[in-house]
N, C-alpha and C positions, 0 to 999 in steps of 0.2 A: 274741672272735677278734676277729683282724684282717681288715680285708676286703683283699682280692686281685684283681687283674686280669688277664689275660691279652691282649697286644694283637698283632695281626698284621701284618706288615708285609712288602708285596710292593714289589720293585726298590728295597728300601731308602727313600730321602726322595724317589726320582725320580719325576717326572711326566710319565709316556710319552708321551703325545700331544703334549706340549711338548721335552721332554728329547732323546727319540728322533730326530726332524728335526732338532735343532740338532747333536746328535752327528755324525750324518750328514752334514750340511753342514760341519761342521768336518773331518771327515774326507778328503772331497771338494776342500774347500779346501788341505789339507794342515797343518791346523791341530791335528791330532788323530793322531798317530802310532799305527796300530792294527800296522801289519804287522812291526813289531822284535817284537811278541808272541806272534808265531806261529812254532812253531818248525818245522813243517811240513804240505805239504799234501800230502793224500792222497785218493786214489779211495775207493769206497765197499768195491769189493772189497779192500783192504788195510786194513780196520779192525782184524784182528786184529794184523796186524804193528804196527800203529799204536798199539796197547793195550800189546801187549809191549816196545817201545820207551819208554812213558813208565814203565811199571815197571821196567825196566832205567834210568831217571834219565836216558835219551838225548832225549828228549823232553820238554817241558813244556805247550806246548798246539797239537794238531793242529787242523788244521781239513778236514773234509769236502770236497771239491768233486767236484761234480757235472758233467760235460760233457754 
């Protein structure tokens, strides 16, 4: 029998303690464009409409904002 092993991966190969602050810094400095990846910003009350827009193909990535 061949020996098989399953290896779990969290965050891909990222190192959250180092990489996440570096990405946040790059975003703040304008070196990482995340805003163009967001199709819509919606309130929590609009969540069902947001899912419907994604299902219709009108939105790719919606972000829920809390005011």
